[in-house]
C-alpha positions in Angstrom: -12.3 -21.3 42.0 -9.1 -21.2 40.1 -8.2 -22.6 36.7 -4.8 -24.1 35.9 -3.8 -22.4 32.7 -0.9 -24.8 32.2 -3.1 -27.9 32.6 -3.3 -30.1 29.5 -6.2 -29.1 27.2 -7.0 -26.0 29.2 -6.2 -23.7 26.3 -8.7 -23.5 23.4 -6.0 -23.4 20.8 -4.9 -27.0 21.3 -6.0 -29.7 18.8 -9.1 -31.5 19.8 -10.2 -28.9 22.4 -11.7 -26.1 20.3 -14.6 -28.2 19.0 -15.5 -29.3 22.5 -16.4 -25.8 23.7 -18.1 -24.7 20.5 -15.5 -22.4 19.2 -15.5 -24.1 15.8 -19.2 -23.2 15.4 -18.5 -19.6 16.6 -15.7 -19.2 14.1 -17.9 -20.6 11.3 -20.6 -18.1 12.3 -18.2 -15.2 12.3 -16.8 -16.2 8.9 -20.3 -16.4 7.5 -21.1 -12.9 8.9 -17.9 -11.5 7.4 -18.6 -13.1 4.1 -22.1 -11.4 4.1 -20.6 -8.1 5.1 -18.0 -8.3 2.3 -20.7 -9.1 -0.3 -22.9 -6.2 0.9 -19.9 -3.8 0.8 -19.0 -4.9 -2.7 -22.6 -4.3 -3.8 -22.6 -0.8 -2.2 -19.3 0.0 -3.9 -20.7 -1.1 -7.3 -23.8 1.0 -6.9 -21.8 4.1 -5.8 -19.5 3.7 -8.8 -22.5 3.4 -11.2 -24.1 6.5 -9.6 -20.8 8.4 -9.6 -20.3 7.6 -13.3 -23.7 9.0 -14.1 -23.0 12.1 -12.0 -19.7 12.7 -13.7 -21.3 12.3 -17.2 -24.0 14.8 -16.2 -21.4 17.3 -15.0 -19.4 16.9 -18.2 -22.5 17.6 -20.3 -23.3 20.7 -18.3 -19.8 22.1 -18.6 -19.6 21.7 -22.4 
């Protein structure tokens, strides 16, 4: 069973074709997953910075 790659609408990048095979939904799901991951990474970074600031302050107090 062969597929003609040059056939009209055979490639998913053409207008009107991507939604027919569900790739629009897949892209939306991936974007949502990336957005959640970015939000979690930002939260982790903020917490590390807060913890690092407290640790730096404690080290400074000990060295004085």
